[in-house]
N, C-alpha and C positions, 0 to 999 in steps of 0.2 A: 944284508944291512937295512933291510925289515927287521931281523932280530934284534941288533945290535942297539935301532934308536928303542922297538919293546921296552926290551933290558934298563935302557940311562929311563927311561921315564917310570920303570916301573924303580927300581931305583930311587933320582928324585923323589919319590912323592909316597917309599917306605922311606926315605930318610929327614922328610918331614914332617910324616907324621912321628915320628920319633923322636924331632925336636922337642916338639909341642909342650907345652903350660899349661898357660890361657886356653892354649887352644884343645888342648883332653877336657875343660871343665863343659864349655863354650856345647861340646862335641855329643860328653851326653845329656848338658839341656835340649836339650835340639832331641834326644832318641827320647828322655823323658815325653815334651812332649808330643814331639809325633803318635807313641805309648797313648796320653791321655786319648789325640784324640781321633786319633782307627780304634781303638780296643773300649775305652771308656763312654763316648760319646754313642760310638750305633750302636751299644746296647738299651741306651737311652730309650736314645733319639731317630734310630729306625727302628724300629717294630717291622718283623719279617710278616710283611705284608700279606703275602704268595701263600705261604706255608699255615699260617690264620683264620685265613679267610677262609679260600678251595679244601677240600679234601681229596685230592689224585692227580698228578700230573696233569695228565689229557684239563684235566680244567683251569688248572694251569696255566696253561700253552694255548690255552684259547686265549685268558684272558691279557693278558702278550700276547700274542697279535692283535689283538681287537684294538689294545694300545697304539701300534706300532701303525697299521695299516688306519685306524680310524684319525690320525695328529696328521701322516700325507697323505690321507684323502681333502679334508678340512684345512692340509691348507695347500689343497690344488687346486679346489674353489673361495680358494680365497685367492690363490693368485689369475680364475680365470675373470674376475671381477674385473 
């Protein structure tokens, strides 16, 4: 029964996507927007801070650990007040 349900769901979506006319255009627009958001904006607005600031993996790991534990310590101190 579970296999039959999965097959029926698959067929439902397959037939629905085949019958789309306007939906295909909308999915293309969504794909282009996602590409712009994740590929283009990342390159220009989110530089690789760790690779440009630190020379080796140990320094990068130490910095990340400091940022994570420093924030946790700061939050703990705020809760105790």
